[in-house]
C-alpha positions, 0 to 999 in steps of 0.5 A: 282139056274140054269140058262144057258147062251148061250153065254161067257159074264159077268154074275151076279146073287144077290138076293134082299130082297121085297124092293129091297135091295141086300142082296148077290152077287152069283156071279159076274164074265167072265162066257163061254156059258153054264149051272150054278148052284149054292147054296145060302145060306140063313142060314142067312135070314128070312123068306119070298119073295126074288127076284133073278137077273140074268144078262148075257149080254145084258140078264136080268131075275128077278125071285120070291124065297119064304124062309121057315122056 
């Protein structure tokens, strides 16, 4: 999962199942402006639809991801 932050801020990247349950926190730290990429190890999750939410300062974006086994 990759994203770009235009300004330094506290950033979080969380994974949720379709019911809204948080299943993973991949990033939860202060980061400088720049491009970032993180690998998501989904080996313990079932196939299905998941959401990932990126929050950087006041910016929030949620996207869908499909996990197939």
